[in-house]
C-alpha positions in Angstrom: 39.5 0.6 58.5 41.2 2.3 55.6 43.4 -0.1 53.5 47.1 0.7 53.1 48.3 1.5 49.6 52.1 1.5 50.1 54.6 -0.3 52.3 54.9 2.4 54.9 51.2 2.7 55.5 50.9 -0.7 57.2 50.5 0.0 60.9 50.0 -2.1 64.1 46.4 -0.9 64.5 45.6 -2.1 61.0 47.3 -5.4 61.6 45.3 -5.9 64.8 42.1 -5.2 63.0 42.6 -7.7 60.1 44.1 -10.4 62.3 41.2 -10.4 64.8 39.5 -13.4 63.3 42.8 -15.3 63.2 43.5 -14.6 66.9 40.0 -15.8 67.8 40.4 -19.0 65.9 43.7 -19.6 67.7 41.8 -18.9 71.0 44.0 -15.9 71.8 42.4 -13.1 73.8 42.8 -9.8 72.1 43.6 -8.1 75.4 46.6 -10.5 75.8 48.1 -9.5 72.4 50.5 -6.6 71.7 51.6 -5.9 68.1 55.3 -5.2 68.3 56.3 -4.6 64.7 54.8 -4.6 61.2 57.1 -5.0 58.1 55.6 -4.9 54.6 57.1 -5.3 51.1 55.7 -5.6 47.7 55.2 -9.1 46.4 57.7 -10.1 43.7 54.9 -11.3 41.4 52.3 -8.7 40.7 48.9 -9.4 39.1 47.0 -7.2 36.6 43.9 -6.9 38.8 45.4 -6.0 42.2 48.5 -4.8 44.0 49.9 -7.4 46.5 52.1 -7.2 49.6 53.8 -9.6 51.9 53.4 -8.4 55.5 55.2 -9.9 58.5 53.6 -9.1 61.9 55.5 -9.6 65.1 53.4 -9.8 68.2 53.7 -10.7 71.9 51.1 -13.0 73.5 51.3 -13.6 77.3 55.0 -12.7 77.2 55.8 -15.0 74.3 57.3 -13.5 71.1 55.4 -14.8 68.0 54.9 -13.8 64.4 52.4 -14.2 61.6 53.1 -13.7 57.9 50.2 -12.6 55.7 49.5 -12.0 52.0 47.6 -8.8 51.3 45.8 -8.2 48.0 44.6 -4.7 47.4 42.1 -4.6 44.5 42.5 -2.1 41.7 39.7 0.3 40.7 38.6 2.2 37.6 37.7 -0.4 35.0 34.2 -2.0 35.2 35.9 -5.4 34.8 37.7 -4.9 38.1 34.5 -4.7 40.1 33.0 -7.8 38.5 36.0 -10.0 39.1 36.7 -8.8 42.7 33.0 -9.3 43.7 33.2 -12.8 42.3 36.4 -13.6 44.3 34.7 -12.3 47.4 31.7 -14.6 46.8 34.1 -17.5 46.2 36.1 -16.9 49.5 33.2 -16.0 51.7 30.4 -18.3 50.5 31.2 -20.9 47.8 34.5 -22.4 49.0 33.6 -22.5 52.7 30.3 -24.3 51.8 32.1 -26.9 49.7 34.8 -27.4 52.3 32.1 -27.9 54.9 30.4 -30.5 52.7 33.8 -32.2 52.2 34.5 -32.3 55.9 31.0 -33.8 56.6 30.8 -36.3 53.8 34.2 -37.3 52.5 36.2 -40.3 53.8 39.4 -39.1 52.2 42.4 -37.1 53.5 42.4 -34.0 51.3 41.2 -30.5 51.4 40.2 -28.1 48.7 43.3 -26.5 47.0 42.7 -23.0 48.3 44.5 -20.6 50.7 43.1 -19.8 54.1 41.2 -16.5 54.1 41.9 -14.3 57.2 40.0 -11.1 56.3 37.9 -9.9 53.4 36.3 -6.6 52.8 35.0 -5.4 49.4 32.3 -2.9 48.4 33.9 -1.5 45.3 34.5 2.0 46.7 38.2 1.4 47.3 38.7 2.8 50.8 38.6 -0.4 52.8 38.7 -3.0 50.0 41.2 -5.8 50.8 41.8 -9.6 50.8 44.1 -11.0 53.5 45.3 -14.6 53.3 48.0 -16.8 54.7 51.4 -16.1 53.2 51.9 -19.4 51.3 55.6 -18.7 50.8 56.1 -18.8 54.6 54.4 -22.3 54.6 56.9 -23.8 52.1 55.1 -23.2 48.8 56.9 -21.8 45.8 55.7 -20.1 42.6 55.4 -21.8 39.3 58.4 -21.3 36.9 58.9 -22.8 33.5 62.4 -24.1 34.1 61.5 -26.4 37.0 57.8 -27.0 37.0 57.0 -28.2 33.5 57.7 -31.9 34.3 55.4 -34.9 34.9 55.5 -34.6 38.7 54.3 -31.0 38.8 51.6 -31.8 36.1 50.3 -34.6 38.3 50.2 -32.2 41.3 48.2 -29.8 39.2 45.7 -32.6 38.2 45.5 -33.7 41.9 44.3 -30.2 42.9 41.8 -30.0 40.0 40.4 -33.5 40.7 39.9 -32.5 44.4 38.0 -29.4 43.3 36.0 -31.0 40.5 35.2 -34.1 42.3 34.0 -32.3 45.4 31.8 -30.0 43.1 30.4 -33.1 41.3 29.6 -34.8 44.6 27.9 -31.6 45.9 25.8 -31.3 42.7 24.8 -34.9 43.0 23.7 -34.5 46.7 21.7 -31.3 45.8 19.8 -33.1 43.0 21.3 -31.5 39.9 22.6 -28.2 38.5 19.5 -26.0 39.2 19.4 -27.1 42.8 23.2 -26.4 43.1 22.6 -22.9 41.8 20.0 -22.3 44.5 22.5 -23.4 47.1 25.2 -21.2 45.6 23.1 -18.2 44.5 26.0 -15.7 43.9 27.9 -18.0 41.6 28.0 -17.5 37.8 27.0 -20.4 35.6 28.7 -21.2 32.3 26.8 -19.8 29.3 24.8 -22.5 27.6 24.4 -23.1 23.9 20.7 -22.5 24.0 21.4 -19.0 25.4 23.4 -18.2 22.3 21.7 -20.0 19.4 18.5 -21.4 20.9 16.1 -20.5 18.2 16.0 -21.2 14.4 16.5 -17.5 13.6 19.6 -17.4 15.8 21.0 -20.5 14.2 20.4 -19.2 10.7 22.1 -16.0 11.7 25.1 -17.9 13.0 25.3 -20.1 9.9 25.2 -17.0 7.6 28.1 -15.4 9.4 30.2 -18.5 10.2 32.6 -18.1 7.2 32.6 -14.3 7.1 33.7 -14.3 10.7 36.5 -16.9 10.2 37.6 -15.0 7.1 38.0 -11.8 9.2 39.7 -13.7 11.9 42.4 -15.2 9.6 43.1 -11.7 8.3 43.5 -10.3 11.8 45.6 -13.3 12.8 47.3 -14.7 9.7 48.9 -17.4 11.8 45.5 -19.0 12.2 44.9 -19.4 8.4 45.3 -23.2 8.4 42.9 -23.7 11.3 40.3 -21.3 10.0 40.5 -22.8 6.5 39.9 -26.2 8.1 36.9 -25.0 9.9 35.4 -23.1 6.9 35.2 -26.4 5.1 32.7 -27.6 7.7 30.2 -24.9 6.9 27.6 -27.2 5.3 27.3 -29.3 8.5 28.5 -26.9 11.2 25.0 -26.8 12.9 24.9 -30.6 12.9 28.4 -30.6 14.5 27.1 -28.2 17.2 24.0 -30.3 17.7 26.1 -33.4 18.2 28.2 -31.5 20.8 25.0 -30.3 22.6 23.8 -33.8 22.9 27.2 -35.4 24.0 26.4 -35.1 27.8 28.7 -32.2 28.5 26.3 -31.0 31.3 27.3 -34.1 33.3 30.8 -32.7 33.7 29.6 -29.2 34.9 31.0 -28.6 38.4 32.8 -25.9 40.4 35.6 -24.7 38.1 38.5 -22.3 38.9 38.1 -20.5 35.5 41.8 -19.5 35.1 43.7 -22.7 36.0 46.9 -21.9 34.2 50.0 -23.4 35.9 51.1 -20.0 37.0 48.0 -19.8 39.2 49.2 -22.8 41.1 51.8 -22.8 43.9 53.6 -26.0 44.9 55.5 -27.5 47.9 57.2 -30.7 48.5 55.6 -33.0 51.1 56.5 -36.3 52.8 54.0 -39.1 52.3 53.9 -41.8 55.0 51.5 -44.6 54.3 52.0 -47.5 56.7 55.6 -48.6 56.1 56.0 -46.7 52.8 57.7 -43.3 53.0 58.2 -41.1 49.9 58.2 -37.5 48.8 55.5 -35.9 46.7 54.4 -32.5 45.4 51.3 -30.7 46.7 49.6 -27.9 44.8 47.2 -25.1 45.7 45.2 -22.7 43.6 45.4 -18.9 43.9 43.4 -16.0 42.3 39.8 -17.2 42.4 38.3 -14.2 40.5 37.2 -16.5 37.6 35.4 -19.2 39.7 32.1 -20.4 38.2 29.9 -23.4 37.6 31.3 -24.8 34.3 32.8 -27.6 32.5 35.9 -29.4 33.8 37.3 -29.0 30.2 37.8 -25.2 30.9 40.2 -25.9 33.8 42.0 -28.8 32.1 42.7 -27.0 28.8 44.4 -24.1 30.6 46.3 -26.4 33.0 47.6 -28.9 30.5 48.5 -26.8 27.5 52.0 -25.7 28.7 52.9 -29.4 29.5 51.5 -30.9 26.3 53.1 -28.1 24.2 56.5 -29.1 25.6 55.9 -32.9 25.5 53.0 -34.3 23.5 53.3 -37.7 25.1 52.1 -36.2 28.4 48.6 -35.7 27.1 47.5 -39.3 27.3 49.3 -39.7 30.7 47.5 -36.6 32.0 44.0 -37.9 30.9 44.5 -41.3 32.4 45.8 -39.8 35.6 42.9 -37.4 35.9 40.4 -40.1 35.1 41.8 -42.3 38.0 42.1 -39.4 40.5 38.6 -38.1 39.8 37.2 -41.6 40.3 39.1 -41.8 43.7 37.7 -38.5 44.9 34.1 -39.5 43.9 34.6 -42.8 45.7 35.6 -41.0 48.9 32.2 -39.4 48.8 30.5 -42.7 48.2 29.7 -42.1 44.5 30.8 -43.8 41.3 31.0 -42.7 37.7 27.8 -44.6 37.0 26.0 -42.8 39.8 26.8 -39.5 38.0 25.9 -41.0 34.5 29.5 -40.7 33.4 31.5 -43.2 31.3 33.3 -45.7 33.6 35.9 -46.6 31.0 38.8 -44.4 30.0 38.2 -44.4 26.2 34.6 -43.1 26.5 35.5 -40.7 29.3 38.3 -39.2 27.2 36.1 -38.9 24.2 33.5 -37.0 26.3 36.2 -34.7 27.6 37.4 -33.9 24.1 33.8 -33.1 23.0 33.5 -30.7 26.0 36.8 -29.1 25.0 35.6 -28.6 21.4 32.3 -27.1 22.7 34.2 -24.8 25.0 36.5 -23.7 22.2 33.6 -23.0 19.8 31.5 -21.0 22.3 34.4 -18.8 23.3 36.1 -18.1 20.0 33.3 -18.4 17.4 29.7 -18.7 18.5 29.6 -16.0 21.2 31.6 -13.4 19.1 29.3 -14.0 16.1 26.1 -13.6 18.1 27.5 -10.4 19.7 28.2 -8.6 16.4 26.7 -5.1 16.3 26.9 -4.8 12.5 26.7 -8.3 11.0 25.5 -7.1 7.5 28.7 -5.1 7.0 30.9 -8.1 7.8 28.8 -10.3 5.5 29.0 -7.9 2.6 32.8 -7.4 3.0 33.3 -11.2 2.9 31.1 -11.7 -0.2 32.5 -8.9 -2.2 36.1 -9.8 -1.3 35.6 -13.3 -2.5 34.0 -12.1 -5.7 36.9 -9.7 -6.3 39.2 -12.7 -6.5 37.3 -13.8 -9.6 36.7 -10.4 -11.1 38.9 -8.7 -13.7 37.5 -5.3 -12.6 37.6 -5.1 -8.8 35.0 -3.4 -6.7 35.8 -1.2 -3.7 34.9 -3.0 -0.5 34.6 -1.4 3.0 36.3 -3.7 5.6 34.9 -3.5 9.1 37.1 -2.3 11.9 38.3 -4.8 14.4 36.4 -2.9 17.1 33.2 -3.7 15.1 33.9 -7.5 15.1 35.9 -8.2 18.3 35.0 -7.3 21.9 38.4 -5.8 22.5 41.8 -5.2 20.9 43.2 -8.1 22.9 40.6 -10.6 21.7 42.5 -11.7 18.5 45.6 -12.6 20.6 43.3 -14.4 23.1 41.8 -16.4 20.2 45.3 -17.3 19.0 46.0 -18.8 22.4 42.7 -20.6 22.4 43.4 -22.0 18.9 46.9 -23.1 19.9 45.4 -24.9 23.0 42.7 -26.6 20.9 45.4 -27.7 18.4 47.7 -29.1 21.0 44.9 -31.0 22.9 43.3 -32.6 19.8 40.1 -30.5 19.6 40.4 -30.1 15.8 40.8 -33.8 15.3 37.7 -34.5 17.4 35.8 -31.8 15.5 36.9 -33.3 12.2 35.7 -36.8 13.2 32.3 -35.4 14.2 32.1 -33.5 10.9 33.1 -36.6 8.9 30.3 -38.7 10.6 27.7 -36.0 9.9 28.9 -35.7 6.2 28.7 -39.5 5.9 25.2 -39.6 7.2 24.1 -36.8 4.9 25.1 -38.9 1.9 22.2 -41.1 2.7 19.8 -38.5 4.1 19.5 -35.3 2.1 17.4 -33.7 4.9 20.5 -33.5 7.0 22.2 -31.1 4.6 22.1 -27.5 5.8 20.7 -24.9 3.5 24.0 -23.1 3.7 24.8 -19.6 2.3 26.9 -20.1 -0.7 30.1 -18.1 -1.4 30.1 -19.0 -5.1 27.1 -16.8 -6.2 27.5 -14.5 -9.2 27.2 -10.7 -9.3 23.6 -9.5 -9.2 23.8 -6.8 -11.8 24.1 -7.7 -15.5 26.9 -5.2 -16.3 29.2 -6.6 -13.7 28.5 -10.2 -14.9 29.4 -9.3 -18.5 32.6 -7.3 -17.9 33.9 -9.9 -15.5 33.0 -12.9 -17.6 36.0 -15.3 -18.4 37.8 -14.6 -21.7 36.9 -18.1 -23.1 33.2 -17.4 -22.5 33.5 -14.0 -24.4 35.2 -15.6 -27.4 32.6 -18.3 -27.6 29.8 -15.7 -27.3 31.4 -13.6 -30.1 31.6 -16.7 -32.3 28.0 -17.6 -31.8 26.9 -13.9 -32.4 28.9 -13.8 -35.7 27.4 -17.2 -36.7 23.9 -15.9 -36.2 24.3 -12.4 -37.8 26.7 -13.1 -40.7 25.1 -13.7 -44.1 27.6 -16.3 -45.1 27.9 -17.9 -41.7 25.4 -20.6 -42.4 27.2 -21.8 -45.6 30.6 -21.5 -43.9 29.3 -23.5 -40.9 27.9 -26.2 -43.1 31.2 -26.4 -45.0 33.8 -26.1 -42.2 32.1 -27.2 -39.0 32.9 -30.8 -39.6 36.6 -29.9 -39.3 36.1 -29.1 -35.6 35.3 -26.2 -33.4 38.9 -24.9 -33.3 39.1 -24.8 -37.1 35.7 -23.0 -37.2 37.0 -20.4 -34.7 40.1 -19.9 -36.8 38.0 -19.1 -39.9 36.0 -16.6 -37.9 39.2 -14.8 -36.7 40.4 -14.6 -40.3 37.2 -12.9 -41.3 37.5 -10.5 -38.4 41.1 -9.6 -39.4 39.9 -8.8 -42.9 37.1 -6.6 -41.6 39.5 -4.8 -39.2 41.8 -4.0 -42.1 39.0 -2.4 -44.1 37.9 -0.3 -41.1 41.5 0.8 -40.5 41.6 2.0 -44.1 38.4 3.9 -43.7 39.7 5.6 -40.6 42.9 6.7 -42.3 40.8 8.1 -45.2 38.6 10.1 -42.8 41.6 11.6 -41.0 43.2 12.7 -44.3 40.0 14.4 -45.4 39.7 16.2 -42.0 43.3 17.5 -42.4 42.5 18.9 -46.0 39.3 20.6 -44.8 41.2 22.2 -41.8 43.9 23.7 -44.1 41.2 25.0 -46.5 39.3 26.7 -43.7 42.4 28.4 -42.4 43.2 29.6 -45.9 39.7 30.9 -46.6 39.3 32.5 -43.2 42.4 34.6 -43.7 40.6 36.5 -46.5 37.7 37.6 -44.2 37.6 40.6 -42.0 40.2 40.3 -39.1 38.9 39.7 -35.6 39.3 42.7 -33.2 39.6 42.8 -29.4 36.1 44.3 -29.2 34.7 41.2 -30.9 36.4 39.0 -28.4 35.1 41.0 -25.4 31.5 40.9 -26.8 31.7 37.2 -27.3 33.1 36.7 -23.8 30.3 38.9 -22.3 27.7 36.8 -24.2 29.1 33.6 -22.9 29.1 34.9 -19.3 25.4 35.9 -19.6 24.6 32.5 -20.9 26.4 30.9 -17.9 24.6 33.1 -15.4 21.2 32.2 -16.9 22.2 28.5 -16.8 23.3 28.7 -13.2 20.1 30.4 -12.1 18.0 27.7 -14.0 20.1 24.9 -12.5 19.6 26.3 -8.9 15.9 26.5 -9.5 15.8 23.0 -10.8 17.8 21.7 -7.7 15.5 23.6 -5.3 12.4 22.2 -7.0 13.9 18.6 -6.9 14.7 19.1 -3.2 11.2 20.3 -2.5 9.7 17.4 -4.3 12.0 14.9 -2.5 11.1 16.4 0.9 7.4 16.2 0.0 7.8 12.6 -1.1 9.6 11.7 2.2 6.9 13.4 4.2 4.2 11.6 2.3 5.9 8.3 3.0 6.3 9.0 6.7 2.6 10.0 6.9 1.8 6.6 5.4 4.0 4.4 7.7 5.4 5.6 11.0 8.7 4.0 12.0 8.1 2.0 15.2 8.8 -1.3 16.9 7.8 -3.2 20.0 10.1 -6.2 20.6 9.8 -8.7 23.5 11.5 -11.5 25.3 9.9 -14.7 26.6 13.0 -16.1 28.4 15.0 -15.2 31.5 18.2 -13.1 31.1 20.8 -14.0 33.8 23.9 -12.5 32.3 25.0 -8.8 32.1 24.9 -8.0 28.4 23.0 -6.2 25.6 19.4 -7.4 25.7 18.3 -9.3 22.7 14.7 -10.4 21.8 12.6 -13.4 20.8 10.2 -11.5 18.5 8.4 -8.2 17.8 4.6 -7.4 17.9 5.2 -4.4 15.6 8.3 -3.7 13.4 8.1 -1.1 10.6 11.8 -0.2 10.7 12.6 -2.0 7.4 15.4 -4.1 9.0 16.6 -1.3 11.4 15.6 -3.3 14.5 17.8 -6.5 14.8 16.3 -8.8 17.5 19.3 -11.1 17.4 21.7 -8.3 18.5 19.1 -6.2 20.3 20.3 -3.1 18.4 18.1 -0.6 16.6 19.9 1.2 13.7 18.2 4.5 12.8 17.3 4.8 9.1 14.6 7.5 9.4 15.9 10.5 11.4 13.6 12.3 13.9 12.5 12.5 17.5 11.8 9.1 18.9 10.0 7.9 22.0 12.0 5.0 23.5 11.0 2.7 26.4 12.2 -0.4 28.1 10.0 -2.5 30.4 11.4 -5.4 32.5 10.6 -7.5 35.5 13.7 -7.3 37.7 14.5 -9.9 40.3 17.1 -8.5 42.7 19.1 -10.7 44.9 20.1 -10.2 48.5 23.6 -11.4 47.6 24.3 -8.2 45.6 24.5 -4.5 46.6 22.9 -2.8 43.6 20.4 -5.5 42.4 19.5 -5.3 38.7 19.5 -2.3 36.4 19.3 -1.4 32.7 20.6 1.5 30.6 19.2 2.7 27.3 22.2 3.7 25.1 22.3 5.9 22.0 25.7 5.0 20.6 27.9 5.3 23.7 25.6 7.7 25.7 23.2 6.6 28.4 19.9 8.4 27.9 17.8 6.6 30.5 18.2 4.1 33.4 16.0 1.9 35.5 17.1 -0.1 38.6 15.7 -2.5 41.2 17.7 -2.7 44.5 17.2 -5.4 47.1 15.4 -3.8 50.1 14.0 -6.9 51.8 14.7 -8.6 55.1 16.5 -11.8 56.0 13.4 -13.9 55.4 13.5 -13.2 51.7 16.5 -13.9 49.4 15.2 -11.8 46.5 12.6 -9.2 45.5 10.9 -8.5 42.1 9.1 -5.7 40.5 8.3 -4.4 37.0 9.9 -1.2 35.9 9.4 1.0 32.8 11.7 3.8 31.7 10.7 6.1 28.9 12.6 8.9 27.1 12.1 11.1 24.0 15.4 11.6 22.2 16.5 13.1 18.8 18.1 10.4 16.5 19.9 10.8 13.3 20.7 8.3 10.5 23.2 5.7 11.7 22.6 6.1 15.5 22.6 2.8 17.4 20.1 2.3 20.2 20.3 -0.6 22.6 19.5 -1.7 26.2 22.4 -2.9 28.4 21.4 -5.1 31.3 23.7 -5.1 34.4 23.5 -6.8 37.7 25.3 -8.1 40.7 24.8 -11.2 42.8 22.3 -13.6 41.3 19.9 -10.9 40.1 18.2 -11.4 36.7 15.5 -10.2 34.4 12.4 -12.5 34.4 10.3 -13.1 31.4 8.0 -15.9 30.1 5.2 -16.2 27.6 3.4 -13.4 29.4 6.0 -11.1 27.7 7.4 -9.3 30.8 10.1 -7.6 28.7 9.5 -5.0 26.0 11.8 -2.7 24.1 9.8 -0.1 22.1 10.6 2.8 19.8 8.3 5.2 17.9 9.1 8.2 15.6 6.9 11.0 16.8 8.2 14.1 14.9 10.9 15.5 12.6 14.2 16.7 14.0 14.4 20.3 15.3 16.2 22.7 12.9 19.3 22.7 15.1 19.7 19.0 14.9 19.3 18.5 11.2 
């Protein structure tokens, strides 16, 4: 049934349709129910991904007047991001959360539920006509929204941590019962998994690429966000050992704290209500929390949820950080105990100090991946950023500055909002002690390197000199130039040797003073010569004017003849110049054709690993690459240096999932234009959860210098591109001819 888009479109028929499952659960026969009235109004707090309404439904059941208040979320459409997040929320509500709640009901001895609202009706296919999420109206159940004036106290913080410990503890127990993360993924096939470090910088080439751009990226970041200059300067000092710091974080055991995470656990995504707690003879009041907006749910580190949840509290009162960590440590242990597990069973530290240290390392890793590593590895034009950084630093030491082209923010950041997002991430990391932890790791690595030279990274220095000799000479320090002049004079002067033997024992400064005295005397002589030459020139000029006045006077006809002769000479010179230019162009074209005849521009790059995320495809190597650096396997982008008509192809083995609607597909882009597409939809039966096949798409397309060619992989559900050492994935390009005349 079509989803209402405004308050007056909510009808009794629509209410009966979406409440059918609710009536069935309450064991009410639909034939005994009559919808009396439907009243809808927009929710006071609107999100950025949907439009929300509060709808009160009055109905009559077997003669009794009853009512039901529901919360209606109508997803927005238009942006690609909307579809991704709404499909994820659908998976969370229809598959993931019900499975975990069922596991909790069957295996937990505690008295808690997952902190999620009750789903009444869900329909989403991305087309917009019937897309809707219907849940209980939490306001009618006594919950209230987060507000900074009342909810930033210790009691509400503990309520937030209670909800997260229930969610994280249940997820950890479920993962343990499944036998690990991979088995958990197979039980929850539609759920995204946090990107791992080996996906970003798994090879030595990728790590060298990251290390080369580490300081240039931070340099650009601090210019985009000047308020981060202290933090970025602090991080840039770690460049010599940054890969060792990352390696330390990779091996800290962060994977043991990967569980079901909310993904956007800011306090304003919690709702609260006061409850009465009655334990034996003890009666008291408490605060209960519940999480809303599950579009970001994924399998990831608990640090992701904790950093978003705790930041507003710790920013207001720094003493709450230690209390929060201790409280979460105890509550998570209690949740695991209710499932029959201990910290030791999950290979986690069972003392608070070690557990807190592991959490901080997870926080540092999360911070680095999101704000530094992933953006660097996603750069489309890394050489431009690197050159800008190097030349800008050299200009600080030059007396004669060079012009430097600075990359646009769109060439470095994924969106215009990313710098502001990074500023928030940096503030969170500062408040929660991530920089202190990172500094301690760096200090330990630096200390170890003092006794083991092999541990020092071969870093890319920022202190190198200009490559060309002219720039090095004109930008040399003045003190160096004075000393060079002194040495030159000493070598070339006939009396320098005697003077040096006589005066050098008085000191270098005295010797330089003597040289300057000699230079002053020579300068005076030269100045006299110049004045003499100027005087002679004036005398000769006066004489020429006097003698010229005695000759035959110049007529207008003489001037016209001279003008005509000059014009004839200019015409002949222009004709000769055009002939020379045409000849040079012909020779240049012939030379370029000869070079192209010798080496044809082509590449064939492959992957040997699975690709599970929707992104630009990058590669592990190339069988053939004659592009002279045009094909960058780290970014997956081919930059055209030799214009012409190219044959482009992409081959991949797609594995499409039954959990998605469109399966897996790839688009070949030239700049921002899709020129070819291949897709594998799921067409199987219920006996199979996935299908696979190999597809090749090929296109011939005219390319000019500077065009960017890439392959964008997309998917839904748990679809992916498979590849192993049989090289199932290939991206190829081959120049086959010159451009047509109309494209040159």
